[in-house]
DRENDREN-404245 format. One record per residue (C-alpha): residue number from 1; x, y, z; residue in three letters. Coordinates in steps of 0.5 Angstrom, whole numbers. Layout:
<pt nr="NUM" x="X" y="Y" z="Z" rest="ala"/>
...
END
This chain:
<pt nr="1" x="65" y="125" z="303" rest="met"/>
<pt nr="2" x="72" y="128" z="304" rest="ala"/>
<pt nr="3" x="71" y="136" z="306" rest="asn"/>
<pt nr="4" x="75" y="140" z="302" rest="gln"/>
<pt nr="5" x="78" y="146" z="306" rest="asn"/>
<pt nr="6" x="82" y="150" z="301" rest="ser"/>
<pt nr="7" x="80" y="154" z="295" rest="ser"/>
<pt nr="8" x="81" y="150" z="288" rest="asp"/>
<pt nr="9" x="85" y="155" z="284" rest="asn"/>
<pt nr="10" x="85" y="151" z="278" rest="thr"/>
<pt nr="11" x="86" y="155" z="272" rest="ile"/>
<pt nr="12" x="79" y="156" z="268" rest="gly"/>
<pt nr="13" x="78" y="154" z="260" rest="arg"/>
<pt nr="14" x="77" y="161" z="259" rest="arg"/>
<pt nr="15" x="83" y="164" z="262" rest="thr"/>
<pt nr="16" x="88" y="158" z="258" rest="val"/>
<pt nr="17" x="84" y="160" z="252" rest="leu"/>
<pt nr="18" x="86" y="168" z="253" rest="lys"/>
<pt nr="19" x="93" y="166" z="254" rest="ala"/>
<pt nr="20" x="94" y="162" z="249" rest="ala"/>
<pt nr="21" x="91" y="166" z="244" rest="ala"/>
<pt nr="22" x="95" y="172" z="246" rest="ala"/>
<pt nr="23" x="101" y="168" z="245" rest="ala"/>
<pt nr="24" x="99" y="166" z="238" rest="gly"/>
<pt nr="25" x="99" y="159" z="239" rest="val"/>
<pt nr="26" x="91" y="158" z="240" rest="leu"/>
<pt nr="27" x="90" y="150" z="240" rest="gln"/>
<pt nr="28" x="85" y="146" z="243" rest="leu"/>
<pt nr="29" x="89" y="139" z="243" rest="gly"/>
<pt nr="30" x="95" y="137" z="248" rest="ala"/>
<pt nr="31" x="98" y="144" z="249" rest="pro"/>
<pt nr="32" x="91" y="146" z="253" rest="phe"/>
<pt nr="33" x="91" y="139" z="257" rest="ile"/>
<pt nr="34" x="98" y="140" z="259" rest="arg"/>
<pt nr="35" x="96" y="147" z="261" rest="lys"/>
<pt nr="36" x="90" y="145" z="265" rest="ala"/>
<pt nr="37" x="94" y="139" z="268" rest="ser"/>
<pt nr="38" x="99" y="143" z="271" rest="ala"/>
<pt nr="39" x="94" y="147" z="275" rest="ala"/>
<pt nr="40" x="91" y="141" z="278" rest="glu"/>
<pt nr="41" x="92" y="142" z="286" rest="pro"/>
<pt nr="42" x="96" y="137" z="289" rest="val"/>
<pt nr="43" x="92" y="134" z="294" rest="leu"/>
<pt nr="44" x="94" y="133" z="302" rest="ile"/>
<pt nr="45" x="89" y="128" z="306" rest="gly"/>
<pt nr="46" x="88" y="129" z="313" rest="leu"/>
<pt nr="47" x="86" y="123" z="317" rest="asp"/>
<pt nr="48" x="85" y="125" z="324" rest="asn"/>
<pt nr="49" x="80" y="125" z="330" rest="pro"/>
<pt nr="50" x="74" y="130" z="329" rest="leu"/>
<pt nr="51" x="69" y="126" z="334" rest="thr"/>
<pt nr="52" x="71" y="123" z="340" rest="gly"/>
<pt nr="53" x="76" y="124" z="346" rest="thr"/>
<pt nr="54" x="81" y="127" z="342" rest="tyr"/>
<pt nr="55" x="76" y="132" z="338" rest="ala"/>
<pt nr="56" x="78" y="138" z="340" rest="ile"/>
<pt nr="57" x="85" y="136" z="339" rest="asn"/>
<pt nr="58" x="84" y="134" z="332" rest="gly"/>
<pt nr="59" x="80" y="141" z="330" rest="lys"/>
<pt nr="60" x="86" y="145" z="333" rest="asn"/>
<pt nr="61" x="91" y="141" z="328" rest="glu"/>
<pt nr="62" x="86" y="142" z="322" rest="leu"/>
<pt nr="63" x="86" y="149" z="324" rest="asn"/>
<pt nr="64" x="94" y="149" z="323" rest="gly"/>
<pt nr="65" x="93" y="145" z="317" rest="cys"/>
<pt nr="66" x="88" y="150" z="314" rest="glu"/>
<pt nr="67" x="93" y="156" z="315" rest="leu"/>
<pt nr="68" x="99" y="153" z="312" rest="ala"/>
<pt nr="69" x="95" y="151" z="306" rest="ile"/>
<pt nr="70" x="93" y="159" z="305" rest="glu"/>
<pt nr="71" x="100" y="161" z="306" rest="gln"/>
<pt nr="72" x="103" y="155" z="301" rest="ile"/>
<pt nr="73" x="98" y="158" z="296" rest="asn"/>
<pt nr="74" x="100" y="165" z="297" rest="ala"/>
<pt nr="75" x="107" y="163" z="296" rest="lys"/>
<pt nr="76" x="106" y="160" z="290" rest="gly"/>
<pt nr="77" x="103" y="153" z="292" rest="gly"/>
<pt nr="78" x="107" y="146" z="291" rest="ile"/>
<pt nr="79" x="111" y="146" z="285" rest="leu"/>
<pt nr="80" x="107" y="152" z="282" rest="gly"/>
<pt nr="81" x="100" y="148" z="283" rest="arg"/>
<pt nr="82" x="95" y="150" z="288" rest="pro"/>
<pt nr="83" x="95" y="145" z="295" rest="ala"/>
<pt nr="84" x="88" y="143" z="297" rest="lys"/>
<pt nr="85" x="87" y="139" z="304" rest="leu"/>
<pt nr="86" x="82" y="133" z="304" rest="leu"/>
<pt nr="87" x="79" y="132" z="311" rest="val"/>
<pt nr="88" x="77" y="125" z="314" rest="glu"/>
<pt nr="89" x="74" y="124" z="321" rest="asp"/>
<pt nr="90" x="78" y="118" z="323" rest="ser"/>
<pt nr="91" x="75" y="118" z="330" rest="thr"/>
<pt nr="92" x="79" y="118" z="336" rest="ser"/>
<pt nr="93" x="80" y="111" z="337" rest="gly"/>
<pt nr="94" x="77" y="106" z="332" rest="asp"/>
<pt nr="95" x="84" y="104" z="328" rest="ala"/>
<pt nr="96" x="79" y="100" z="323" rest="gly"/>
<pt nr="97" x="76" y="107" z="321" rest="thr"/>
<pt nr="98" x="83" y="110" z="320" rest="ala"/>
<pt nr="99" x="85" y="105" z="316" rest="val"/>
<pt nr="100" x="79" y="105" z="311" rest="gln"/>
<pt nr="101" x="80" y="113" z="311" rest="lys"/>
<pt nr="102" x="87" y="112" z="309" rest="ala"/>
<pt nr="103" x="86" y="108" z="304" rest="arg"/>
<pt nr="104" x="80" y="112" z="301" rest="lys"/>
<pt nr="105" x="85" y="118" z="301" rest="leu"/>
<pt nr="106" x="90" y="114" z="297" rest="ile"/>
<pt nr="107" x="87" y="110" z="293" rest="glu"/>
<pt nr="108" x="81" y="114" z="291" rest="arg"/>
<pt nr="109" x="82" y="121" z="292" rest="asp"/>
<pt nr="110" x="90" y="120" z="290" rest="lys"/>
<pt nr="111" x="93" y="124" z="295" rest="val"/>
<pt nr="112" x="100" y="126" z="294" rest="ser"/>
<pt nr="113" x="101" y="126" z="302" rest="phe"/>
<pt nr="114" x="97" y="123" z="308" rest="leu"/>
<pt nr="115" x="97" y="127" z="315" rest="val"/>
<pt nr="116" x="95" y="124" z="321" rest="gly"/>
<pt nr="117" x="94" y="121" z="327" rest="asn"/>
<pt nr="118" x="93" y="124" z="334" rest="ile"/>
<pt nr="119" x="92" y="117" z="337" rest="asn"/>
<pt nr="120" x="98" y="113" z="337" rest="ser"/>
<pt nr="121" x="95" y="106" z="335" rest="ala"/>
<pt nr="122" x="91" y="109" z="329" rest="leu"/>
<pt nr="123" x="98" y="113" z="327" rest="ala"/>
<pt nr="124" x="101" y="106" z="327" rest="leu"/>
<pt nr="125" x="96" y="103" z="323" rest="ala"/>
<pt nr="126" x="96" y="109" z="318" rest="met"/>
<pt nr="127" x="103" y="108" z="317" rest="ala"/>
<pt nr="128" x="103" y="101" z="315" rest="gln"/>
<pt nr="129" x="98" y="103" z="309" rest="val"/>
<pt nr="130" x="102" y="109" z="307" rest="ala"/>
<pt nr="131" x="108" y="104" z="307" rest="tyr"/>
<pt nr="132" x="105" y="99" z="303" rest="glu"/>
<pt nr="133" x="102" y="105" z="298" rest="lys"/>
<pt nr="134" x="109" y="108" z="298" rest="gly"/>
<pt nr="135" x="106" y="115" z="300" rest="val"/>
<pt nr="136" x="109" y="120" z="304" rest="ile"/>
<pt nr="137" x="106" y="120" z="311" rest="his"/>
<pt nr="138" x="107" y="126" z="316" rest="ile"/>
<pt nr="139" x="104" y="124" z="323" rest="val"/>
<pt nr="140" x="103" y="130" z="327" rest="pro"/>
<pt nr="141" x="101" y="128" z="334" rest="gly"/>
<pt nr="142" x="102" y="121" z="335" rest="gly"/>
<pt nr="143" x="107" y="120" z="340" rest="his"/>
<pt nr="144" x="109" y="113" z="341" rest="thr"/>
<pt nr="145" x="116" y="111" z="340" rest="asp"/>
<pt nr="146" x="115" y="106" z="335" rest="ala"/>
<pt nr="147" x="113" y="111" z="329" rest="ile"/>
<pt nr="148" x="120" y="113" z="328" rest="thr"/>
<pt nr="149" x="123" y="108" z="332" rest="gly"/>
<pt nr="150" x="123" y="100" z="332" rest="thr"/>
<pt nr="151" x="117" y="100" z="326" rest="thr"/>
<pt nr="152" x="120" y="106" z="323" rest="cys"/>
<pt nr="153" x="119" y="107" z="315" rest="his"/>
<pt nr="154" x="123" y="111" z="310" rest="trp"/>
<pt nr="155" x="116" y="115" z="308" rest="asn"/>
<pt nr="156" x="114" y="116" z="315" rest="val"/>
<pt nr="157" x="115" y="123" z="319" rest="phe"/>
<pt nr="158" x="113" y="125" z="325" rest="arg"/>
<pt nr="159" x="112" y="132" z="328" rest="val"/>
<pt nr="160" x="111" y="131" z="335" rest="cys"/>
<pt nr="161" x="116" y="129" z="340" rest="asn"/>
<pt nr="162" x="117" y="121" z="342" rest="thr"/>
<pt nr="163" x="114" y="119" z="349" rest="thr"/>
<pt nr="164" x="122" y="118" z="351" rest="gln"/>
<pt nr="165" x="124" y="125" z="349" rest="met"/>
<pt nr="166" x="118" y="128" z="354" rest="glu"/>
<pt nr="167" x="120" y="123" z="359" rest="ala"/>
<pt nr="168" x="127" y="125" z="359" rest="asn"/>
<pt nr="169" x="125" y="133" z="359" rest="ala"/>
<pt nr="170" x="121" y="133" z="365" rest="val"/>
<pt nr="171" x="123" y="127" z="370" rest="ala"/>
<pt nr="172" x="129" y="131" z="373" rest="gly"/>
<pt nr="173" x="125" y="136" z="375" rest="thr"/>
<pt nr="174" x="120" y="132" z="378" rest="leu"/>
<pt nr="175" x="125" y="128" z="382" rest="ile"/>
<pt nr="176" x="129" y="134" z="384" rest="lys"/>
<pt nr="177" x="123" y="138" z="387" rest="asp"/>
<pt nr="178" x="117" y="133" z="389" rest="phe"/>
<pt nr="179" x="120" y="126" z="390" rest="gly"/>
<pt nr="180" x="122" y="119" z="388" rest="lys"/>
<pt nr="181" x="116" y="115" z="389" rest="lys"/>
<pt nr="182" x="111" y="116" z="383" rest="trp"/>
<pt nr="183" x="104" y="113" z="382" rest="tyr"/>
<pt nr="184" x="102" y="112" z="374" rest="tyr"/>
<pt nr="185" x="95" y="113" z="371" rest="ile"/>
<pt nr="186" x="96" y="111" z="364" rest="thr"/>
<pt nr="187" x="91" y="111" z="358" rest="pro"/>
<pt nr="188" x="91" y="103" z="356" rest="asp"/>
<pt nr="189" x="93" y="104" z="349" rest="tyr"/>
<pt nr="190" x="100" y="105" z="345" rest="ala"/>
<pt nr="191" x="101" y="112" z="347" rest="phe"/>
<pt nr="192" x="100" y="111" z="354" rest="gly"/>
<pt nr="193" x="104" y="104" z="355" rest="his"/>
<pt nr="194" x="110" y="107" z="352" rest="thr"/>
<pt nr="195" x="110" y="114" z="355" rest="leu"/>
<pt nr="196" x="109" y="110" z="362" rest="gln"/>
<pt nr="197" x="115" y="106" z="360" rest="ala"/>
<pt nr="198" x="119" y="112" z="358" rest="gly"/>
<pt nr="199" x="117" y="115" z="365" rest="met"/>
<pt nr="200" x="119" y="109" z="369" rest="glu"/>
<pt nr="201" x="126" y="109" z="365" rest="lys"/>
<pt nr="202" x="128" y="116" z="366" rest="ala"/>
<pt nr="203" x="126" y="116" z="373" rest="ala"/>
<pt nr="204" x="130" y="110" z="375" rest="ala"/>
<pt nr="205" x="136" y="113" z="372" rest="ala"/>
<pt nr="206" x="135" y="118" z="377" rest="leu"/>
<pt nr="207" x="133" y="114" z="383" rest="gly"/>
<pt nr="208" x="126" y="114" z="382" rest="gly"/>
<pt nr="209" x="121" y="108" z="383" rest="thr"/>
<pt nr="210" x="114" y="106" z="381" rest="lys"/>
<pt nr="211" x="109" y="105" z="387" rest="val"/>
<pt nr="212" x="103" y="103" z="383" rest="gly"/>
<pt nr="213" x="99" y="105" z="377" rest="gly"/>
<pt nr="214" x="93" y="103" z="373" rest="asp"/>
<pt nr="215" x="91" y="103" z="366" rest="leu"/>
<pt nr="216" x="85" y="107" z="364" rest="thr"/>
<pt nr="217" x="80" y="106" z="358" rest="pro"/>
<pt nr="218" x="80" y="111" z="353" rest="leu"/>
<pt nr="219" x="74" y="115" z="354" rest="gly"/>
<pt nr="220" x="74" y="114" z="362" rest="thr"/>
<pt nr="221" x="69" y="119" z="365" rest="thr"/>
<pt nr="222" x="70" y="117" z="372" rest="asp"/>
<pt nr="223" x="77" y="116" z="375" rest="phe"/>
<pt nr="224" x="75" y="116" z="383" rest="ser"/>
<pt nr="225" x="77" y="109" z="383" rest="ser"/>
<pt nr="226" x="84" y="110" z="380" rest="tyr"/>
<pt nr="227" x="85" y="116" z="385" rest="leu"/>
<pt nr="228" x="83" y="112" z="391" rest="ile"/>
<pt nr="229" x="88" y="107" z="390" rest="lys"/>
<pt nr="230" x="93" y="112" z="388" rest="ala"/>
<pt nr="231" x="92" y="116" z="394" rest="gln"/>
<pt nr="232" x="93" y="109" z="398" rest="ala"/>
<pt nr="233" x="99" y="108" z="395" rest="ala"/>
<pt nr="234" x="102" y="114" z="398" rest="lys"/>
<pt nr="235" x="106" y="117" z="393" rest="pro"/>
<pt nr="236" x="110" y="123" z="392" rest="asp"/>
<pt nr="237" x="107" y="125" z="385" rest="val"/>
<pt nr="238" x="101" y="122" z="382" rest="ile"/>
<pt nr="239" x="103" y="122" z="374" rest="ile"/>
<pt nr="240" x="97" y="123" z="370" rest="phe"/>
<pt nr="241" x="99" y="121" z="363" rest="leu"/>
<pt nr="242" x="92" y="121" z="360" rest="val"/>
<pt nr="243" x="90" y="126" z="355" rest="gln"/>
<pt nr="244" x="84" y="130" z="352" rest="gly"/>
<pt nr="245" x="78" y="129" z="355" rest="asp"/>
<pt nr="246" x="81" y="124" z="360" rest="asp"/>
<pt nr="247" x="86" y="129" z="362" rest="met"/>
<pt nr="248" x="81" y="134" z="364" rest="leu"/>
<pt nr="249" x="76" y="129" z="367" rest="asn"/>
<pt nr="250" x="82" y="126" z="371" rest="ala"/>
<pt nr="251" x="85" y="133" z="374" rest="leu"/>
<pt nr="252" x="78" y="136" z="375" rest="lys"/>
<pt nr="253" x="76" y="130" z="380" rest="gln"/>
<pt nr="254" x="83" y="129" z="383" rest="ala"/>
<pt nr="255" x="82" y="137" z="385" rest="val"/>
<pt nr="256" x="75" y="135" z="388" rest="gln"/>
<pt nr="257" x="78" y="130" z="392" rest="phe"/>
<pt nr="258" x="83" y="135" z="395" rest="gly"/>
<pt nr="259" x="89" y="130" z="392" rest="leu"/>
<pt nr="260" x="93" y="137" z="390" rest="asp"/>
<pt nr="261" x="93" y="139" z="398" rest="lys"/>
<pt nr="262" x="97" y="132" z="399" rest="arg"/>
<pt nr="263" x="100" y="130" z="393" rest="ile"/>
<pt nr="264" x="104" y="133" z="387" rest="his"/>
<pt nr="265" x="100" y="132" z="381" rest="leu"/>
<pt nr="266" x="104" y="132" z="375" rest="ala"/>
<pt nr="267" x="106" y="128" z="368" rest="gly"/>
<pt nr="268" x="109" y="129" z="362" rest="ala"/>
<pt nr="269" x="105" y="131" z="356" rest="gln"/>
<pt nr="270" x="100" y="137" z="358" rest="gln"/>
<pt nr="271" x="96" y="141" z="353" rest="glu"/>
<pt nr="272" x="92" y="147" z="352" rest="met"/>
<pt nr="273" x="86" y="144" z="350" rest="glu"/>
<pt nr="274" x="85" y="140" z="357" rest="pro"/>
<pt nr="275" x="87" y="146" z="361" rest="leu"/>
<pt nr="276" x="82" y="151" z="358" rest="glu"/>
<pt nr="277" x="77" y="146" z="360" rest="gly"/>
<pt nr="278" x="79" y="146" z="367" rest="leu"/>
<pt nr="279" x="77" y="151" z="373" rest="ser"/>
<pt nr="280" x="83" y="156" z="375" rest="pro"/>
<pt nr="281" x="84" y="152" z="381" rest="glu"/>
<pt nr="282" x="85" y="145" z="377" rest="ala"/>
<pt nr="283" x="90" y="148" z="373" rest="arg"/>
<pt nr="284" x="96" y="146" z="377" rest="ile"/>
<pt nr="285" x="102" y="141" z="376" rest="gly"/>
<pt nr="286" x="109" y="140" z="373" rest="thr"/>
<pt nr="287" x="109" y="138" z="365" rest="trp"/>
<pt nr="288" x="112" y="138" z="359" rest="val"/>
<pt nr="289" x="109" y="143" z="353" rest="phe"/>
<pt nr="290" x="111" y="141" z="346" rest="glu"/>
<pt nr="291" x="110" y="148" z="343" rest="trp"/>
<pt nr="292" x="107" y="154" z="347" rest="tyr"/>
<pt nr="293" x="104" y="161" z="344" rest="trp"/>
<pt nr="294" x="107" y="165" z="349" rest="asn"/>
<pt nr="295" x="114" y="166" z="347" rest="gln"/>
<pt nr="296" x="117" y="173" z="348" rest="pro"/>
<pt nr="297" x="122" y="175" z="343" rest="gly"/>
<pt nr="298" x="122" y="168" z="339" rest="val"/>
<pt nr="299" x="122" y="171" z="331" rest="pro"/>
<pt nr="300" x="115" y="170" z="328" rest="his"/>
<pt nr="301" x="111" y="167" z="333" rest="val"/>
<pt nr="302" x="107" y="173" z="334" rest="ala"/>
<pt nr="303" x="105" y="173" z="327" rest="glu"/>
<pt nr="304" x="103" y="166" z="327" rest="phe"/>
<pt nr="305" x="99" y="167" z="334" rest="val"/>
<pt nr="306" x="95" y="173" z="330" rest="ala"/>
<pt nr="307" x="94" y="169" z="324" rest="ala"/>
<pt nr="308" x="91" y="163" z="328" rest="ile"/>
<pt nr="309" x="87" y="168" z="333" rest="lys"/>
<pt nr="310" x="84" y="172" z="327" rest="lys"/>
<pt nr="311" x="82" y="165" z="324" rest="lys"/>
<pt nr="312" x="79" y="162" z="330" rest="thr"/>
<pt nr="313" x="78" y="167" z="336" rest="gly"/>
<pt nr="314" x="83" y="163" z="340" rest="arg"/>
<pt nr="315" x="91" y="163" z="341" rest="val"/>
<pt nr="316" x="94" y="157" z="337" rest="pro"/>
<pt nr="317" x="96" y="150" z="341" rest="thr"/>
<pt nr="318" x="101" y="145" z="340" rest="ala"/>
<pt nr="319" x="96" y="142" z="336" rest="arg"/>
<pt nr="320" x="95" y="148" z="332" rest="thr"/>
<pt nr="321" x="103" y="148" z="331" rest="trp"/>
<pt nr="322" x="103" y="140" z="329" rest="phe"/>
<pt nr="323" x="98" y="141" z="324" rest="gly"/>
<pt nr="324" x="101" y="147" z="321" rest="tyr"/>
<pt nr="325" x="108" y="144" z="321" rest="val"/>
<pt nr="326" x="106" y="137" z="318" rest="ser"/>
<pt nr="327" x="102" y="141" z="312" rest="thr"/>
<pt nr="328" x="108" y="146" z="311" rest="trp"/>
<pt nr="329" x="113" y="139" z="311" rest="thr"/>
<pt nr="330" x="109" y="137" z="305" rest="cys"/>
<pt nr="331" x="110" y="143" z="301" rest="ala"/>
<pt nr="332" x="118" y="143" z="303" rest="leu"/>
<pt nr="333" x="119" y="136" z="301" rest="ala"/>
<pt nr="334" x="116" y="137" z="294" rest="ala"/>
<pt nr="335" x="119" y="144" z="293" rest="asn"/>
<pt nr="336" x="126" y="142" z="296" rest="thr"/>
<pt nr="337" x="126" y="135" z="292" rest="ala"/>
<pt nr="338" x="123" y="139" z="286" rest="lys"/>
<pt nr="339" x="118" y="133" z="285" rest="ser"/>
<pt nr="340" x="112" y="129" z="288" rest="leu"/>
<pt nr="341" x="116" y="122" z="287" rest="asp"/>
<pt nr="342" x="116" y="120" z="294" rest="ala"/>
<pt nr="343" x="123" y="117" z="295" rest="val"/>
<pt nr="344" x="126" y="124" z="292" rest="lys"/>
<pt nr="345" x="121" y="128" z="297" rest="met"/>
<pt nr="346" x="123" y="123" z="303" rest="ala"/>
<pt nr="347" x="131" y="124" z="301" rest="lys"/>
<pt nr="348" x="130" y="131" z="301" rest="ala"/>
<pt nr="349" x="127" y="131" z="308" rest="leu"/>
<pt nr="350" x="133" y="128" z="311" rest="gln"/>
<pt nr="351" x="136" y="133" z="316" rest="gly"/>
<pt nr="352" x="132" y="138" z="313" rest="leu"/>
<pt nr="353" x="132" y="145" z="318" rest="lys"/>
<pt nr="354" x="125" y="148" z="318" rest="leu"/>
<pt nr="355" x="125" y="155" z="316" rest="pro"/>
<pt nr="356" x="124" y="160" z="322" rest="pro"/>
<pt nr="357" x="117" y="162" z="321" rest="glu"/>
<pt nr="358" x="115" y="155" z="321" rest="ile"/>
<pt nr="359" x="119" y="152" z="327" rest="ala"/>
<pt nr="360" x="117" y="158" z="331" rest="leu"/>
<pt nr="361" x="122" y="155" z="337" rest="met"/>
<pt nr="362" x="128" y="159" z="340" rest="pro"/>
<pt nr="363" x="133" y="153" z="337" rest="asn"/>
<pt nr="364" x="129" y="151" z="331" rest="gly"/>
<pt nr="365" x="127" y="144" z="329" rest="ala"/>
<pt nr="366" x="130" y="139" z="324" rest="phe"/>
<pt nr="367" x="128" y="132" z="321" rest="tyr"/>
<pt nr="368" x="133" y="128" z="324" rest="arg"/>
<pt nr="369" x="136" y="124" z="318" rest="ala"/>
<pt nr="370" x="136" y="116" z="319" rest="gly"/>
<pt nr="371" x="130" y="117" z="323" rest="gln"/>
<pt nr="372" x="125" y="122" z="320" rest="asn"/>
<pt nr="373" x="123" y="125" z="327" rest="gln"/>
<pt nr="374" x="123" y="132" z="328" rest="leu"/>
<pt nr="375" x="127" y="135" z="333" rest="ile"/>
<pt nr="376" x="126" y="141" z="336" rest="gly"/>
<pt nr="377" x="125" y="144" z="343" rest="asp"/>
<pt nr="378" x="121" y="142" z="349" rest="leu"/>
<pt nr="379" x="118" y="147" z="354" rest="tyr"/>
<pt nr="380" x="118" y="145" z="362" rest="val"/>
<pt nr="381" x="114" y="148" z="367" rest="gly"/>
<pt nr="382" x="107" y="149" z="371" rest="asn"/>
<pt nr="383" x="100" y="150" z="369" rest="ala"/>
<pt nr="384" x="97" y="156" z="372" rest="gln"/>
<pt nr="385" x="91" y="159" z="374" rest="ala"/>
<pt nr="386" x="92" y="166" z="371" rest="lys"/>
<pt nr="387" x="98" y="169" z="367" rest="gly"/>
<pt nr="388" x="100" y="175" z="363" rest="ser"/>
<pt nr="389" x="93" y="174" z="359" rest="ala"/>
<pt nr="390" x="87" y="170" z="359" rest="pro"/>
<pt nr="391" x="90" y="165" z="355" rest="asp"/>
<pt nr="392" x="97" y="164" z="358" rest="asp"/>
<pt nr="393" x="95" y="158" z="362" rest="leu"/>
<pt nr="394" x="102" y="155" z="363" rest="phe"/>
<pt nr="395" x="109" y="158" z="366" rest="his"/>
<pt nr="396" x="115" y="156" z="362" rest="val"/>
<pt nr="397" x="121" y="155" z="367" rest="thr"/>
<pt nr="398" x="126" y="152" z="362" rest="ser"/>
<pt nr="399" x="126" y="150" z="355" rest="val"/>
<pt nr="400" x="130" y="144" z="353" rest="val"/>
<pt nr="401" x="133" y="142" z="347" rest="lys"/>
<pt nr="402" x="131" y="136" z="343" rest="gly"/>
<pt nr="403" x="138" y="134" z="342" rest="thr"/>
<pt nr="404" x="139" y="134" z="349" rest="asp"/>
<pt nr="405" x="133" y="129" z="350" rest="val"/>
<pt nr="406" x="133" y="125" z="344" rest="ala"/>
<pt nr="407" x="138" y="120" z="345" rest="gly"/>
<pt nr="408" x="142" y="117" z="340" rest="thr"/>
<pt nr="409" x="140" y="114" z="333" rest="leu"/>
<pt nr="410" x="142" y="107" z="335" rest="ala"/>
<pt nr="411" x="138" y="108" z="342" rest="glu"/>
<pt nr="412" x="131" y="109" z="338" rest="thr"/>
<pt nr="413" x="131" y="102" z="335" rest="gly"/>
<pt nr="414" x="130" y="105" z="328" rest="cys"/>
<pt nr="415" x="133" y="101" z="322" rest="lys"/>
<pt nr="416" x="131" y="105" z="316" rest="met"/>
<pt nr="417" x="130" y="101" z="309" rest="val"/>
<pt nr="418" x="130" y="105" z="303" rest="trp"/>
<pt nr="419" x="127" y="102" z="296" rest="pro"/>
<pt nr="420" x="132" y="99" z="292" rest="ser"/>
END
């Protein structure tokens, strides 16, 4: 059963009757039905992991979605109607479950928008369902390039970066500061495959080489055999591309083996969720954050951080921001188009620049027309044991503009086809 996470502000019968009577047009027929219908909530379906390897990431995205719903409704809702969030657990790795839940949300619950998934393979599967049904689909945190690349759809939009953007953002720093020989520890599914390919491509352009690598199953708890092989290859850098609980376990064991004393440990995408679970001595390495809470001087960030801390007791993570932007995108699409027609909303999002209070980045963020990919900033830096506050676990050394690492539209492979 869907978990309904925001209050239903549907106008009650007594309120409508009083308003109609005051206007001298008390009727119980069609006018009453139209009035009630106008206040029916606009439904947004979230199909995302709440269990498994990516559970904590999924819960943080949910926190962002819920805050957005509260703000949207406080500002008049979607087309004057309240927004309501319906939540389904996709699990972290079962595409069949994710697809089943997507169909339920679209066909039975009649959502106007579908949001999800963290797992790239699940996001791709959900995108096919949304395309078949002609429903706007916002992917908050599934990074594999194909989503807004070779398998792009007119109705599918993505908030997080592509894997190639992440790779392009960090490769130069790693080669310049730590060396050209890399060994990869990569999750064995769509996200990992494309992220490693992106890293190899970005490194090769700068003279970098691959000295080895392993594909690891999602949910791996023992990385010792992979770490032993990595050490034997004598790389300059071990590139960790695993995520969620897998990242936590891999880095924890690498430090236990003392690899950090001999080889630089790094990667592309890093997140607050695994860093929070690591001991201070394991919060090391060079990475890319896609959003960070500690951005002094950037308008509206402090208010967003305060709102999430009031709600959860913790600072927001990039995942929180993904969920927040995804949900706000639904409202922006409808209110800009002045319609819930999917084609009209998709057209309205072409090139749409997010308001500063939603973008929460130094250089803003916009949806690239013809690709439906959000282009914002990326934050390159180092994990740290201790910063300016207990939750300050990442030191940003440079802010990279997404426009500088996104490549051309032709390079993405997206060939957008619109309904006739």
